[in-house]
N, C-alpha and C positions, 0 to 999 in steps of 0.2 A: 669744283671748278675754281677758276681764278678770274681776274679781270682780263678780258680779251678784247683787243681793238678790232672793231668791225668796219669802221669807215672813217673817212677824213684823213688828213695828213698826219703822218707819224715820223718822228725823227728817232734815230738810234744814237745814243751817246754812251761813252764809257765813264763810269764813276768808280772810285775806290770803295770797296766794301769795308764795313766795320769788321775788324779781325774777330775771329772766334764767335761768329754770329750765323745762325741758320737763316738762309734765305730760300724761299720757294719760288719757282718759276711762276709768274703771274701775280706775285705779291706786290702790293703798293709799297713803295720805298720812300722813306723820309730822309732828309739830309740832316746829319748831326753837326755839331759845332765845328768839328775839324774838317768837314766836307765829305766825310764818308757816308755811305748809305746803309740803312738797315730797315727792318720792318717799320712802316709808318705807325705811329701811335694814334689812338682815338683822338680826334680833334687836332691832329698834326697840321701845321700851317705851311711848313716847308716840304712840299712833295716833289721828289725828283722825277718819279715816273713809275713804270711797271717793270719788275725784274724779268729778264729773259733767260735766266738760268738758275739752277739750284746751287746752293753751297751747303756743305755738310762737314761734320767733324772728321770725316774720313778723307777729305780733300788734302792734297799735299800743301796747299797754301792757306789752310784753315786759319792759322794764327797771323796771317799777313793782310795788308790792306791792298790786295791786288784789284785791278779794275775788272768790273763785270759790265756786260751790255744791258742797257736800260731803254725801254720804250719811253720816249718823252712826248707827251701829248701836246697838241697845239689847240687853238681855239675851235678847230673844226673836228677834232677827234671824238669819236663816239665809242664807248666801251660797253660790252655786255658783262654782267656780273651776277653771281648768285646773291641772294639777300638773306639776312638773318631777320626773322619776323615775317610778317605777311604784307606784301606789296599790294597796293590798290590802284585803280585807274587814276584816282585823285593825286597820287604820288608823282605822276609824270611831271618833270620839270622842277621838282623840289630838290633840296640839298639834304644829304644825310651824312652821318659819321661812318667811318669804317668799323667793321667788326674787330674784335680784339685779335683775330688771327691775321689781319691784313689782307685777307683774300676775298672778303664779302663786303657788301654794303649793309649797314644796320639801319633798317627803316624805322626802328624805334628811337634812334638817336638823331638829334639835329644840331 
């Protein structure tokens, strides 16, 4: 699975993607120095949002910084996500890192 918005307000904005970078629909995206988005890294602080499409090396614009659509959460947005590790009732409301694939929440990382 990936991160999927389930409630609250969601905006959709376009961001230029980092050239020659695989992006998976539902992946958390971070903003790089030049303003392009790519997979958010563990402990990323500049999160753009959630990818709304895949990018692959077979795409005609693979090596370009073309814009892709991104779900941009607001303070009311709630997402569902798979977890890496074992989630417990006591984890509700806590903050955790992303998993290394950018698609899951790592309940072992804070």
